[in-house]
C-alpha positions in Angstrom: 120.4 152.6 -54.2 122.5 155.3 -52.8 122.6 158.7 -55.0 125.0 160.2 -56.4 125.8 163.2 -55.7 127.3 165.6 -58.5 130.3 168.2 -56.3 131.2 170.1 -59.5 130.1 173.4 -58.1 132.1 172.8 -54.4 135.1 173.3 -56.7 136.7 176.8 -55.9 139.3 176.3 -59.3 138.6 174.9 -62.5 141.5 174.3 -64.9 140.5 174.1 -69.3 143.4 172.0 -70.4 144.8 174.5 -73.6 147.8 173.0 -75.0 149.5 169.3 -75.1 153.4 167.9 -75.8 154.3 164.9 -77.1 157.6 163.5 -76.9 158.5 161.5 -79.4 162.3 159.6 -79.9 164.1 158.1 -82.3 164.8 154.1 -81.9 168.3 153.8 -83.2 171.4 154.9 -82.0 171.4 158.1 -81.8 168.3 158.7 -79.8 167.6 161.8 -81.5 164.4 163.5 -79.7 160.8 165.8 -81.4 158.2 167.6 -79.4 155.0 168.4 -81.2 152.7 170.7 -79.5 149.4 170.5 -80.0 146.1 173.1 -78.8 142.7 171.4 -77.6 139.2 172.6 -78.4 136.5 173.4 -76.5 136.0 169.6 -75.8 139.5 168.7 -74.3 141.2 167.2 -78.1 144.2 167.9 -78.8 144.4 169.9 -83.1 146.4 172.1 -85.3 149.7 169.3 -84.3 153.0 171.4 -84.8 156.7 171.3 -83.9 157.6 173.2 -80.6 158.0 176.6 -80.9 160.5 179.2 -79.6 157.6 180.9 -78.1 155.7 178.0 -76.8 159.4 176.7 -75.1 159.5 180.0 -73.2 156.2 179.8 -71.6 156.6 176.6 -70.6 159.6 177.6 -69.0 158.4 180.3 -67.2 155.4 178.2 -66.2 157.8 175.0 -64.6 159.5 178.1 -63.0 158.8 177.5 -59.3 161.7 179.4 -57.6 160.0 182.6 -55.3 161.4 185.8 -56.2 162.9 186.0 -52.6 165.1 183.4 -52.8 165.6 185.1 -56.3 166.7 188.6 -54.7 168.9 186.3 -51.9 172.3 187.9 -51.6 172.4 189.2 -54.8 175.3 192.0 -54.8 173.3 195.4 -55.7 175.8 196.1 -58.1 179.8 194.8 -58.8 180.9 192.7 -56.2 182.6 194.2 -53.3 185.8 193.3 -53.1 186.0 192.2 -49.6 183.5 189.0 -50.6 185.7 186.3 -51.1 182.6 183.6 -51.5 178.9 183.4 -51.5 176.0 180.4 -52.1 172.6 182.1 -52.0 171.4 178.8 -52.1 169.4 177.3 -49.3 170.3 179.2 -46.4 173.2 181.6 -47.9 176.2 181.4 -46.9 178.8 184.2 -46.8 182.6 184.5 -46.6 184.4 188.4 -46.6 186.9 189.6 -44.2 187.7 193.3 -42.9 190.6 195.1 -42.3 191.9 196.6 -39.0 189.6 199.2 -38.0 188.2 201.0 -35.0 185.0 199.2 -33.6 182.8 200.5 -31.3 182.6 198.1 -28.4 179.7 197.4 -25.5 180.3 195.0 -22.5 178.3 193.7 -19.0 179.5 195.3 -16.0 180.5 191.9 -14.3 183.7 192.7 -16.7 185.0 196.1 -15.9 185.5 197.7 -19.2 183.8 200.2 -20.0 182.0 200.3 -23.5 183.7 202.5 -25.8 186.2 202.7 -29.2 189.0 200.6 -29.7 191.3 198.5 -31.9 190.5 195.4 -33.7 192.6 192.9 -35.8 192.0 192.0 -39.4 188.7 189.8 -38.9 187.8 187.0 -41.5 184.0 186.3 -41.3 181.5 182.7 -41.9 178.2 183.6 -42.2 175.1 182.4 -43.0 171.2 183.7 -42.1 171.1 181.5 -38.6 174.9 181.9 -37.8 178.6 183.7 -37.6 181.9 182.3 -37.1 184.8 184.8 -36.8 188.0 184.1 -37.8 191.1 186.9 -37.2 194.1 187.5 -39.5 197.6 188.1 -39.2 198.1 191.1 -42.4 195.8 193.2 -44.1 196.5 191.7 -47.0 193.2 190.0 -49.3 193.5 186.6 -48.0 194.0 183.4 -50.4 193.2 179.6 -49.4 196.4 178.8 -47.7 195.8 182.3 -45.5 196.6 181.2 -41.8 193.4 181.5 -39.9 193.8 183.1 -36.0 191.3 182.7 -33.1 189.2 185.8 -32.9 190.9 188.0 -29.8 187.2 188.6 -28.2 184.5 187.1 -25.7 181.2 185.4 -26.8 183.3 183.0 -29.4 183.8 179.4 -29.3 187.2 177.6 -30.0 185.7 176.8 -33.6 185.1 180.4 -34.3 181.7 180.4 -33.9 179.4 182.9 -32.3 177.2 182.5 -29.2 174.5 185.5 -30.2 173.2 185.1 -26.8 169.7 186.4 -26.5 170.4 189.0 -29.7 167.2 188.4 -32.0 168.9 187.4 -35.2 166.6 188.4 -38.2 168.5 188.2 -41.6 165.6 188.8 -45.0 165.1 186.5 -47.2 165.5 189.1 -49.5 168.4 190.3 -47.9 171.0 191.8 -50.7 174.8 190.9 -50.1 175.6 194.1 -49.3 172.5 193.8 -46.5 173.5 190.7 -45.2 176.9 191.4 -44.6 175.9 194.6 -42.8 173.4 193.2 -41.1 176.1 190.5 -39.8 178.6 193.1 -39.1 175.8 195.5 -37.0 174.8 192.3 -34.6 178.2 191.5 -34.1 179.2 194.9 -32.5 176.2 196.0 -30.8 176.0 193.4 -29.0 177.0 192.9 -25.4 180.7 191.3 -25.0 180.3 188.8 -21.8 182.8 186.3 -21.2 185.3 183.7 -22.5 183.1 180.3 -23.8 184.5 176.9 -21.9 187.5 178.6 -20.6 189.1 179.3 -24.1 191.6 182.3 -24.3 191.2 183.7 -27.8 194.8 185.2 -27.6 199.0 184.4 -25.5 197.2 187.4 -23.1 194.7 187.9 -20.7 191.8 189.1 -22.5 190.4 191.7 -20.2 193.6 193.3 -19.6 194.5 193.5 -23.4 191.0 195.2 -24.5 190.8 197.5 -21.6 194.6 198.4 -22.4 192.6 199.0 -26.4 190.0 201.0 -24.6 191.9 203.1 -23.0 195.0 204.1 -25.3 193.0 203.8 -28.4 196.8 201.8 -29.8 196.8 199.6 -33.2 195.9 196.0 -32.2 199.1 194.2 -31.8 198.4 191.3 -33.8 201.8 189.2 -31.8 199.1 188.2 -29.0 197.1 186.1 -32.3 196.9 182.6 -31.6 196.5 180.2 -34.3 193.7 178.1 -34.8 195.7 175.5 -37.2 193.2 175.7 -40.3 193.4 177.8 -43.1 190.8 179.7 -45.1 190.5 176.8 -47.9 188.9 174.7 -44.7 185.8 177.0 -44.7 185.0 177.1 -48.1 185.4 172.8 -48.1 
């Protein structure tokens, strides 16, 4: 006859029953519910039956709460939500929609473009990103965008026609604990600290020659000419769907 082996001692963690809940519901049309709380004695038998108290309910909620602290911190603002943030969603991979006013930024170019590294003026931009990808669009004015605001192609190299940025060999690492402000700053740094290299799929995002435009802006420091921007037949609302 086969011998039964006691393997109780091999378990690394033992759980002792501490309490039990019994849910009651009326059979009438109102369907009222009632929860009764039981303590458990040393033998695992329910004792001391009483209605579930507020404190016991809080303890139960804490036990059932499985959301990780990192997930809770992701995209949490450090203070008041920045005025240039239009929409954000911290769930899943997260997503943020924000805009930046026309300003001067530093540019890096691959040698094959024949453009010198340096600073130049850029138009107002609309940014849309999650932890893994970034899309950028241009805006014709510096007014705070609305759902009906028309979007234009961003006048840069390394961007697909749909607005998605090709990050090339850039190692994008957005922390799961990144605050809203850290998330935005990280993506802006990734974009402007990477090398611009080429137009993707022969898509010219402006009415003029892209290389000539940036050569002139880098040389003169002039304000970006929004007249060269091209509408892409989309509005801000399309990004929220």
